C-alpha positions, 0 to 999 in steps of 0.5 A: 124299525118303527117310524120314530126310530127311522126318522131319528136315524134319517136325521143323523144321516142327513147331518153327516151328509151335510157335514161331508157336503162342506168338503165334497159336493153331494147336495146343492142344499146346505141349510139344515132347515131346507134339507129337512123339507127337501131331503127328508120330508120329500123322500117320505112323500112317496111311501104310499106308492112304495108300500104298494109294491110287493115285498123284496129289494128296493133300489134308488136310481141316481141316488146321489147323496142317498135321497130318497133312498136312505130315508125310504130304506129306514122307513120300510126296512127293505134291503136297499141298493143306492145306485149312482155312477159318481164313485166319489159320492158313493164312497162318502155315502158308504162311509156314512152308512158304515158309521151309522151301522146301517150298511148291512141293510143299505148298500151302494152300487157304483156304476150305470143303471144299464150295467146293474140291469145286466148283472142283476136283472129282475131283482128289485120289487120297487125302484125310485127315481128323483130328478133323474130323467124324463119318465119315458127314459125311467121306464126303460131303465127300470123295466129290466130291473123289476120283478113282475108286479114290481113298482117304479115310483118317480118324483117329479118337480114339474111334470108336463102333459107332454112328458106324461104322454110320451111315457104312456106311448111307450109303457106297454112296449116296456111291459109297464103300466101307469097305476097312479099319479098325484100332486103333493105340496111340501110343508114349506108351502112352495115345493110341489111334487108329482109322484107317478107310479108304474107297475111292471106287468109283463115282458118288454117287447124291446131287448133291454137294457140298450147301450149306456145312455141310449134311453136318454139320448135316443128315446124309444118311439111307439112301435107301429 
């Protein structure tokens, strides 16, 4: 699919999600103009990092209403899985994917990331996570899902030095390595994004996945 077609289909998807949002809370953004920037433009900001990943499946962790997952899937043509544990949201996303005829390329997984890692380990070449958890937790959740050489691309609204340092302290024990970090200003002139990418470079020294919620509630500490 060329980018113009991907852009057009992404806008149709956004319109249907905003319509569904009137009945069920899928996104806090209700303005079409704001959604164009904060859902579509913001989703595509990570494309340079995503395109560095090897060929293969793409997964969007904590996908919610399908952003950045659907716009990225359409722009890259990758087989895609949108992962979210809120079944009601995913049911609506499924119906929109079906209505647009893109449900063969893009599917949903209605469950926890840790459960997906148990059933489909090392089956993704690239993962994204937007506004989901701290970087250290994201590294832990992504590591068992990624193939060697696979890439995790994180979208952060505000990334403190402390949060990045935490992630750098545990990356090697999780078989991950920071490969890039850059800041972007969106076209509204006020929304900043930091795009941080990690590559899966080896096996985790910790048995993963840990039990559900452990990555967020009980973050890993560097081994002495």
